N, C-alpha and C positions, 0 to 999 in steps of 0.2 A: 321187678316185672310184675305185671298185673295177672289177672287170671287168663289162662289161656283161651285163645279164640278159635274158631274154626271158620273155614272159607265162607260159609254162608252167613256168617254173622258181621260182616264188615259194614261200616257205617255207610250212611246214604251218600255222602260225599265221595267216598272211594267207589261205592258201587256205580255212582253215574260215570265216573271216569273209566271203570272197567268195562261199562256198557257201551262206552262210546267208541267210534270206529278206530282202529289200531292200525291203519294201513301204513301210515308214516311214522318216521323216527321219534319226531317231537311229541306226538300223542302216547308212544309207547313210553317214552322217558318220562312224562308227567305221571303216568299211571304207576310206574314204578317208584318213584318218589313218594306218591302217595300210599303206596303199599307197604313201604319200609317198616314203619312203626307196627302194622298189622303182622308182617312176617314174624317179627320178634316175639309174638304171642302165640304164634301157631304150635299147638302141641303135637308135635312131630320130631322124632328121634334125629333127623336131619338136621334141624335148627338148633339142637341142644349143645353142639361142640362151640365151647366159647372161642372168642377171638383174642382174649387176652395172650399177650406173648407172642403173637404173631405180626408179620408185616403184610398187610394187605394193602394192593394199589389197584386203583381203577383209573383209567386214562382212555382219551379217544385218540387215534392216529389216522392219517390218510394215507391209504395204500396206493400203489403203483398205478391203478386204474381211477385215482381220484375219488374213492370213496371213503367216508368216515367211518371208522371200525371202532367198536367199543372192545376194549381188552381189559382183562383182570388177572392179578397174580395173587399167591398166597405163599408166603415164605417162613420158615421157622425165625424165631426172633433172635437167637443166639446160637443154637448148634449149627454144626457144618452140614452143608447139603450132602444127601446121600446120591441123589438123582434128580433128573428133570422129569416132570410129566406134563404132557401136553394134550390139553381135553379137547374133544369134538363133541359137541352137543347134538341132540336129536332134532327131527322136522318140528317147527313150531315152538321150538324151546328157547332156552337162554342159559348162559352160564352164571347168571346172578340168583337163581332160585334153589331149587332142590340140590344141585350140585355143590352150592355153598358150603353145606355141612360136610360133604364127602372131601372138598377141598381143604377145609380146615383141619379135619382128621389127619389127612395125608401131610399137610404141613406140619402139625403137631408132631409127627413121627419123624420129621427131619427131610422131607422132599419138598422140592420147589414146583410148585403148581401153576401152570399158566394155561390161559382159555381165551377165548375171543367169540363174540357173536358175529355168525356169518352176515354178510350184507343182506339187509331185508329181513333179519332176525333180531329178536330182543332189542337192544338199544343202539345196534349199529343202522346206519343210514340205509335206506332203500324200502320199496314196497313191502310190506308184510308177506313173508312166506313165499315170496315171487322168485323163482329159480329158472332163469333163461338158459342156465347151462351149469351142469353139475360139475363138470370138470373146472369150470371158472371158480366154484367155491373150494375145490381142492387146491388150485392155483393160491388162492387167497389164503388159504390154511398154511400151505407150504411156505408163502413169503413170510408171513407173521412168525411162525414157528423157527424158521431159519434165522431171523433176526434175533428171537431169543437165545438160541443156541449158539450163536456168534458172539455172545456177551463172553468177554473174558472171564468171568466170574462162574460161567457154566459151560464153557467150551470142553472141558476136559471130564466133564462128567457123564455118567450113562444117562441116555434119554429114551423115554418110552412113550408112546401114543397111548390114549384112552379114549375110546369112542363108544357112545351109547345110542343104540336105534340106528338112525339115519347116519348118525356120528360114526357108527361103527363102519358103513360103507365109504364115508370119507376116508376113514384111517386106513382101509384095504387100498384104498386108490392113492393115498400118499404113499404108503409102503411100496405099491407097485412102481411109483414115479421116483422113488428115494431108497431104493432096496438096501442100501448100504448106509443109510444115514442114521437108522435107529437100532437100539439094542432090543427092543420088543415092543409088545401092545398088548393092551387089555381091551377086550371087546364084551361089552354088556348088551345082550339081546340085540346084536347087529343086524341091520337091514341087508342081509346077503341075498334074499330071494323074497319075492312077494307071494303070500300063500295062494295056491292054486284056486281055494274057494272064495278068494277076494278079488282076484283078476276078473275084470269084466270080459265078457265074449270078446273073439278076436274082432268081429266087425264093428263092435262098440270102441274098441281101442284106436282102430285104423280111423274112424270119423273122429274121435278126439284128437288124434295126431293132426289130422287135416284142419279141424278147427282151430287148432293152436296156432297156425300159421296167420291166422287172421284175428284172433281174439285170445292172444296169449296171456292177457292178465284177467281175464273173465274168471270170477270164481266159480268153482264148482262143488255143489253139495251132493255127495253120495246118495242114491236113492236107498241103498241098503246100510242099514245101521251097523256101523264097524265097532262101536263101542263093546260089545259082548266079546268080540274077537280079541280086542286089545287089553281088556281089563277083566280079572276074575271077580273082582268085589263090586257089587251092585251100586254101592255108594260111589265108587271112584267113576263108574259109568256115568252116572248122573251129573257128575262135575265135568264131563269132557264133551267138547263140541267140535267135530271134524269138519274141515273145509281146506281146500287146496286151490290153486289156481290151475287152469286149464294147462298152462304151459308145463307145470309140474308133472302132471300126468303124463305129458308126452315125454318128459324126460326118463320117467320110470318105465315106461312100455317100449320107447324105442331106443334106448342105451342100455348096453350090456354093463353092469357095475363090476364085473368082474374083468373087464378089458383094461 
């Protein structure tokens, strides 16, 4: 492996791809392919867990709604599985980047790790970060992980949900729909509540909910810079750009995630 590289040091070819519109899956998949070699050189602890001795599989499957979903699994190469861990990623995220190192570490300790990109996220089919229905994501997650757990090799093993950020909210709703299906859950900075100082005024949220009925896919750039509230380190704030669709704002403010 060569000299570690930083995010800002990617070559012009990769930068051109990353700067392109990522609204649809083909563009996101091209970006991922172009970024693979760069990822290997990133000087970050999450990328330093070796994959040697692990069984790592990536594949695409079409779910019951006809959407092509990207899935990935990490299994120990020789040891017997201790349990099944099913991961739910956060908003705008994917299971193929930072979670990679965590998944490898868990697999090296004897756990079977399974993940998927939600429709519209990562390498899965769909408009980027477009969430017409939060419950639909929850149902997609339940469908995929139920197939995983039905595998004869894993059927008798303990199974755990693992959710980060928005994925934590997904995990909570999965558990509410399947209260007896899981042995536990791990929540990392779960999206249980929107901070009061970030929520727009009531009138603004009502206007957005109304606009979403007519322009659900319109991108919305917050007037207020949210990076400072989300990241403590100034360098990380510089590397982050927030945007969402209006329909996702409607989901946030009109649906109770605890229901």
